[in-house]
C-alpha positions as CSV (number, residue, x, y, z in Angstrom):
1,M,15.1,27.0,-1.2
2,D,11.9,28.6,-0.1
3,I,10.0,25.3,0.3
4,R,6.5,26.7,0.8
5,R,6.6,29.2,-2.0
6,E,8.1,26.9,-4.6
7,A,5.8,24.0,-3.7
8,E,2.7,26.3,-4.0
9,E,4.0,27.8,-7.3
10,G,4.1,24.3,-8.7
11,T,0.5,23.4,-7.7
12,S,-0.9,23.8,-11.3
13,E,1.7,21.4,-12.7
14,L,1.1,19.0,-9.8
15,I,-2.6,18.9,-10.5
16,R,-2.0,18.4,-14.3
17,L,0.3,15.5,-13.5
18,R,-2.1,13.9,-11.1
19,R,-5.0,14.2,-13.5
20,Y,-2.9,12.7,-16.3
21,F,-2.0,9.6,-14.2
22,H,-5.6,9.3,-12.9
23,Q,-6.9,9.4,-16.5
24,H,-4.4,6.7,-17.6
25,P,-4.3,4.1,-14.9
26,E,-2.5,0.8,-15.3
27,R,-2.7,-2.4,-13.2
28,S,0.2,-4.1,-11.3
29,W,3.1,-5.1,-13.5
30,H,1.5,-3.5,-16.5
31,E,2.5,0.2,-15.8
32,V,4.3,0.6,-19.1
33,D,2.9,3.9,-20.2
34,T,3.1,5.2,-16.6
35,Q,6.8,4.3,-16.6
36,K,7.3,6.2,-19.9
37,K,5.5,9.3,-18.6
38,I,7.7,9.3,-15.4
39,E,10.8,8.9,-17.6
40,E,9.7,11.7,-19.9
41,F,9.3,14.1,-16.9
42,L,12.6,13.1,-15.3
43,A,14.5,13.5,-18.7
44,G,12.9,16.9,-19.2
45,E,14.3,18.0,-15.9
46,G,17.8,16.5,-16.6
47,I,17.5,14.0,-13.7
48,P,19.4,10.7,-14.3
49,F,17.3,7.6,-14.0
50,H,17.2,3.9,-14.9
51,E,14.4,1.3,-15.2
52,A,14.1,-1.3,-12.5
53,C,11.9,-4.3,-11.8
54,R,10.3,-4.3,-15.3
55,T,8.0,-1.3,-15.0
56,G,9.6,0.7,-12.2
57,V,12.0,3.7,-12.3
58,I,14.8,4.7,-10.0
59,A,16.3,8.2,-10.1
60,D,19.2,9.9,-8.3
61,I,19.6,13.6,-7.3
62,A,22.9,14.8,-5.9
63,G,25.0,17.9,-6.0
64,K,28.6,18.9,-5.6
65,S,28.2,18.9,-1.8
66,S,26.2,15.7,-1.4
67,G,27.9,13.2,0.9
68,D,27.6,9.4,1.2
69,K,24.3,9.2,3.0
70,I,21.3,8.3,0.8
71,L,17.8,9.3,1.6
72,G,15.3,7.3,-0.4
73,I,11.7,8.5,-1.2
74,R,9.3,5.9,-2.6
75,A,6.0,6.3,-4.6
76,D,3.9,3.4,-5.8
77,I,2.5,3.7,-9.3
78,D,-0.1,1.0,-10.0
79,A,-3.9,1.1,-10.2
80,L,-6.7,-1.2,-9.3
81,P,-9.1,-3.4,-11.2
82,V,-12.0,-1.1,-10.3
83,T,-14.5,0.5,-12.7
84,E,-14.5,4.2,-11.9
85,E,-17.9,5.8,-11.0
86,T,-16.7,9.3,-9.9
87,G,-18.0,11.3,-12.9
88,L,-14.8,13.3,-12.9
89,P,-13.9,15.1,-16.2
90,F,-10.5,13.3,-15.9
91,A,-11.9,9.9,-15.0
92,S,-10.2,6.8,-16.1
93,E,-10.0,6.1,-19.9
94,N,-8.9,2.5,-19.3
95,S,-12.0,0.4,-18.8
96,G,-12.2,-1.5,-15.6
97,T,-9.0,0.1,-14.2
98,M,-8.9,3.0,-11.7
99,H,-6.5,4.9,-9.4
100,A,-8.9,4.1,-6.6
101,C,-6.2,4.2,-3.9
102,G,-4.4,7.5,-4.7
103,H,-1.2,6.2,-6.3
104,D,-1.7,8.9,-9.0
105,V,-1.3,11.5,-6.3
106,H,1.9,9.7,-5.0
107,I,3.5,9.8,-8.5
108,A,2.7,13.4,-9.1
109,V,4.0,14.5,-5.6
110,L,7.3,12.6,-6.0
111,L,7.8,14.0,-9.5
112,E,7.3,17.6,-8.4
113,T,9.6,16.9,-5.4
114,A,12.2,15.6,-7.8
115,K,12.0,18.7,-9.9
116,L,12.5,21.1,-7.0
117,L,15.3,19.1,-5.4
118,N,17.1,18.9,-8.8
119,R,16.9,22.6,-9.3
120,H,18.5,23.1,-5.9
121,R,20.8,20.0,-6.0
122,D,23.9,22.0,-5.1
123,E,22.4,22.8,-1.8
124,L,22.0,19.1,-1.0
125,K,24.3,17.5,1.7
126,V,22.9,14.0,1.0
127,R,22.0,12.0,-2.1
128,V,18.3,11.6,-2.7
129,R,17.1,8.4,-4.5
130,L,13.6,8.3,-5.9
131,L,11.8,4.9,-6.2
132,F,8.8,4.7,-8.5
133,Q,7.7,1.3,-7.5
134,P,5.3,-1.0,-9.5
135,A,2.7,-3.4,-8.2
136,E,2.0,-2.4,-4.7
137,E,-1.5,-3.7,-4.9
138,F,-0.3,-7.2,-6.0
139,I,-0.3,-8.8,-2.5
140,E,1.2,-12.2,-3.5
141,D,4.0,-10.8,-5.6
142,S,4.3,-7.1,-4.9
143,G,6.9,-4.7,-6.3
144,A,8.6,-4.0,-3.0
145,A,9.6,-7.6,-2.7
146,H,11.7,-7.2,-5.9
147,M,12.9,-3.6,-5.4
148,R,14.3,-4.4,-1.9
149,E,16.7,-6.9,-3.4
150,L,18.4,-4.3,-5.7
151,P,21.9,-3.1,-4.5
152,E,20.9,0.6,-5.1
153,V,17.9,0.1,-2.8
154,R,19.8,-1.8,-0.1
155,E,22.4,1.0,0.2
156,I,19.7,3.6,1.0
157,S,20.4,4.9,4.5
158,R,16.8,5.8,5.2
159,L,13.6,5.4,3.3
160,I,10.4,7.5,3.5
161,G,7.1,7.5,1.8
162,L,3.5,8.7,2.2
163,H,0.0,7.6,1.4
164,I,-2.9,9.9,0.8
165,G,-6.0,9.0,2.9
166,S,-9.6,10.0,2.4
167,A,-10.4,9.3,6.0
168,I,-8.1,12.0,7.2
169,P,-9.2,15.6,6.3
170,C,-6.9,17.6,4.0
171,G,-4.5,19.7,6.0
172,Q,-3.8,17.0,8.6
173,A,-1.4,14.1,8.7
174,Y,-0.5,11.0,10.7
175,L,3.0,9.8,11.5
176,G,3.1,7.1,14.1
177,E,6.0,5.2,15.6
178,G,6.2,1.4,15.7
179,P,3.5,-0.8,14.1
180,I,1.1,1.5,12.1
181,M,-0.5,-0.9,9.5
182,A,-1.2,-4.6,9.5
183,S,0.3,-7.5,7.7
184,A,-1.8,-8.5,4.7
185,D,-1.7,-12.2,3.5
186,T,-4.2,-14.2,1.5
187,F,-5.3,-17.8,1.5
188,D,-7.1,-20.4,-0.7
189,I,-8.9,-23.4,0.8
190,D,-10.0,-26.3,-1.5
191,I,-12.5,-28.8,-0.2
192,Q,-12.9,-32.1,-2.1
193,G,-16.0,-34.2,-1.5
194,K,-18.1,-36.5,-3.6
195,G,-21.0,-35.0,-5.6
196,G,-24.3,-36.5,-6.3
197,H,-28.1,-36.0,-6.4
198,G,-29.5,-33.4,-3.9
199,A,-32.2,-35.9,-3.0
200,H,-29.7,-38.4,-1.7
201,P,-27.1,-36.7,0.5
202,E,-26.4,-40.0,2.2
203,E,-24.7,-41.2,-1.0
204,C,-22.5,-38.1,-1.2
205,I,-19.7,-36.3,0.7
206,D,-21.0,-32.8,0.8
207,P,-18.2,-30.1,0.8
208,I,-20.5,-27.3,1.8
209,P,-20.8,-28.3,5.5
210,A,-17.0,-28.5,5.6
211,G,-16.8,-24.9,4.3
212,V,-19.3,-23.8,6.9
213,R,-17.3,-25.6,9.7
214,I,-14.2,-23.7,8.5
215,C,-16.1,-20.4,8.7
216,E,-17.3,-21.2,12.2
217,G,-13.8,-22.3,13.2
218,V,-12.3,-19.0,12.1
219,N,-14.9,-17.0,14.0
220,R,-14.4,-19.1,17.1
221,F,-10.6,-18.5,16.9
222,L,-11.0,-14.8,16.6
223,A,-13.6,-14.6,19.4
224,R,-12.2,-17.1,21.9
225,V,-8.6,-18.0,21.2
226,K,-6.9,-14.8,20.0
227,S,-6.2,-12.1,22.6
228,P,-8.8,-9.4,22.3
229,I,-6.2,-6.7,22.7
230,S,-4.2,-7.7,19.6
231,P,-5.6,-6.4,16.3
232,A,-6.3,-9.3,14.0
233,V,-8.6,-10.1,11.1
234,I,-9.3,-13.4,9.2
235,S,-11.9,-12.6,6.5
236,I,-13.3,-15.3,4.3
237,T,-14.3,-13.3,1.3
238,S,-15.3,-16.0,-1.2
239,F,-17.2,-19.2,-0.8
240,Q,-17.9,-21.0,-4.1
241,A,-19.7,-24.4,-4.4
242,G,-22.1,-25.7,-6.9
243,N,-24.2,-24.0,-9.5
244,T,-27.7,-25.6,-9.3
245,S,-30.4,-26.5,-6.8
246,N,-30.5,-30.3,-7.1
247,V,-26.9,-31.3,-7.3
248,I,-24.5,-31.7,-4.3
249,P,-21.2,-30.5,-5.7
250,D,-17.9,-32.4,-5.7
251,S,-15.9,-29.5,-4.3
252,A,-15.9,-26.1,-2.7
253,H,-13.4,-23.3,-2.7
254,L,-12.9,-20.6,0.0
255,S,-10.5,-17.7,-0.2
256,G,-9.8,-14.7,2.0
257,T,-7.3,-12.5,3.8
258,T,-5.6,-12.2,7.2
259,R,-4.4,-9.1,8.9
260,S,-2.5,-8.5,12.1
261,G,-0.6,-5.8,14.0
262,D,1.6,-8.4,15.7
263,P,4.3,-10.2,13.7
264,A,4.2,-13.2,16.1
265,L,0.4,-13.6,15.7
266,R,0.7,-13.2,11.9
267,D,3.1,-16.2,11.9
268,Q,0.4,-18.3,13.5
269,F,-2.3,-17.7,10.9
270,E,-1.2,-20.4,8.5
271,D,-1.1,-23.1,11.2
272,V,-4.5,-21.9,12.6
273,L,-6.2,-22.2,9.2
274,K,-4.6,-25.6,8.5
275,T,-5.8,-26.9,11.9
276,I,-9.3,-25.6,11.4
277,G,-9.3,-27.2,7.9
278,A,-8.1,-30.6,9.2
279,A,-10.8,-30.6,11.9
280,A,-13.5,-29.8,9.3
281,A,-12.2,-32.6,7.1
282,L,-12.2,-35.1,9.9
283,E,-15.8,-34.2,10.9
284,T,-17.2,-34.2,7.4
285,G,-15.2,-36.9,5.6
286,T,-13.9,-34.4,3.0
287,T,-10.3,-33.6,2.0
288,V,-9.2,-30.1,2.8
289,R,-6.2,-28.3,1.4
290,V,-5.1,-24.9,2.7
291,D,-2.7,-22.8,0.6
292,Y,-1.4,-19.7,2.5
293,H,0.2,-16.9,0.6
294,Y,2.4,-14.5,2.5
295,G,2.1,-10.8,1.4
296,C,3.0,-7.7,3.3
297,P,4.4,-7.9,6.8
298,V,3.4,-5.5,9.5
299,T,4.4,-1.9,8.6
300,I,6.7,-0.7,11.4
301,N,8.0,2.9,11.5
302,D,11.5,3.3,13.0
303,P,11.7,5.8,15.9
304,A,14.7,7.8,14.5
305,A,13.0,8.1,11.1
306,V,9.8,9.2,12.7
307,A,11.5,11.8,14.9
308,T,12.8,13.5,11.8
309,G,9.4,13.2,10.1
310,R,7.6,14.7,13.0
311,R,9.7,17.8,12.9
312,A,9.0,18.1,9.1
313,A,5.3,17.4,9.5
314,E,4.7,19.8,12.3
315,E,6.3,22.6,10.3
316,V,4.2,21.8,7.2
317,F,0.9,21.0,8.8
318,G,1.2,22.6,12.2
319,K,1.7,20.6,15.4
320,E,-2.1,20.5,16.1
321,N,-2.7,18.9,12.7
322,V,-0.3,16.0,13.1
323,I,-2.9,13.7,14.6
324,K,-3.2,10.2,16.1
325,I,-5.4,7.6,14.5
326,P,-6.2,4.0,15.4
327,F,-4.1,1.2,14.1
328,L,-5.0,0.4,10.5
329,T,-5.7,-3.1,9.4
330,I,-5.0,-2.3,5.8
331,G,-1.6,-3.5,4.5
332,E,1.3,-1.7,2.6
333,D,4.2,-3.3,0.9
334,F,6.4,-0.4,2.0
335,S,6.7,-2.7,5.0
336,K,8.9,-5.1,2.9
337,Y,11.8,-2.7,2.7
338,P,14.6,-3.6,5.2
339,N,15.8,0.0,5.4
340,E,15.3,2.3,8.4
341,K,12.0,3.9,7.4
342,A,9.0,6.1,8.1
343,F,5.6,6.2,6.4
344,L,3.3,9.2,6.7
345,W,-0.5,9.3,6.1
346,L,-1.3,12.5,4.2
347,G,-4.8,13.8,4.7
348,G,-6.7,13.9,1.4
349,G,-10.3,13.8,2.6
350,Y,-12.9,16.5,1.8
351,R,-14.6,18.4,4.7
352,D,-17.8,17.7,2.8
353,K,-18.7,14.2,4.0
354,D,-20.7,13.5,0.9
355,K,-17.4,13.5,-1.0
356,V,-15.6,11.1,1.4
357,F,-15.3,7.5,0.1
358,P,-12.9,4.8,1.2
359,Q,-9.8,3.8,-0.7
360,H,-10.6,1.1,-3.3
361,S,-14.1,2.5,-3.8
362,P,-15.2,3.2,-7.4
363,H,-16.3,6.6,-6.0
364,Y,-13.0,7.4,-4.4
365,L,-12.0,11.1,-4.5
366,A,-8.9,13.0,-3.3
367,D,-8.8,16.6,-2.4
368,E,-6.1,18.0,-4.6
369,A,-5.3,20.7,-2.1
370,A,-3.2,18.0,-0.3
371,L,-0.8,17.7,-3.2
372,P,1.5,20.7,-2.5
373,L,1.5,19.7,1.2
374,G,2.9,16.3,0.2
375,V,5.7,18.0,-1.7
376,R,6.4,20.3,1.2
377,Y,6.6,17.4,3.6
378,F,9.2,15.5,1.4
379,L,11.3,18.6,0.8
380,T,11.2,19.5,4.5
381,Y,12.2,16.0,5.5
382,V,15.2,16.1,3.2
383,R,16.3,19.4,4.8
384,E,15.8,18.0,8.3
385,Y,17.6,14.8,7.5
386,Q,20.6,16.4,6.0
387,D,20.8,18.7,9.0
388,E,21.0,15.6,11.3
389,V,23.7,14.1,9.1
390,E,25.8,17.2,9.3
391,K,25.5,17.4,13.1
392,Q,26.6,13.7,13.3
393,E,29.7,14.4,11.2
């Protein structure tokens, strides 16, 4: 297979696919039409598949020379509850829903990869298993937590994936070894007090000062207890209490997220929040309940999988364009898969800074010139991996 030529020849189809999915986004666990479109494409190419985890799809590609080793390639397929403000001619037609994280790109890249691999399947020395995974954005109950339990996923020898990133210029890529992205958990804190007239706080148990104490306690922990060399975030992103100016409310509610690059530190966050909550309750006379919701663990790239990926990435992007970036405190449920794995960040940012917006922004844009590079990376990884397998045998 002439990887570069065939990937570039498929660019028009790649862009059409990406724009279709961008125009028809669906939220986590509701990717019904997305699933159908993926299945239509695979069926049209004669690629066997089956549905998995409600709205996901798993497909297999193997030829007459494929051995027992299975290389998995995963793409996430869900969109976000974001109202698009890009003004693109193919902007979202589903009100309040947008592919603001680039999963439309991931679907298109994996479908085009599937097509080319299938057309050259008799050249394959390994089996390739494609995972179109739902609900990556649903932190508390994400798709990977379900897919990882399937026998056909557990038997995958090695799993790879990629994520397009607007902060990395198109033509560059990042593939680090070890921890590359943070854990991502969420929490809810309920504070119960005793409401009453704002003119008589002495007759009330005000939940608002308790919430303030919790915010202060979180900041104190991050500044004075946690090691400054270990990346960690505790963000209280919502503080709700009361709805008028002359009534002390009965209750308050806080919610937020935690992030860490250290699995051991991540394991401390629940106890830290409960300790801070108990101290605030004791000081203010309120009752505080902390509910901690475990989401994505730290994303850790395995050395052997990364070594293969680096050879592939350096061929596709050029050694000088396989860059290093700081540790990312965003989370990825790719981390939940127990397989040996490697996850690459594909540069999708424009050189024009006026077109660069962060993931999850209603203005988010992706440079479509990155799409064939993603296909080339996957195809080259397959070739490099099967060469390794042959040498081992």
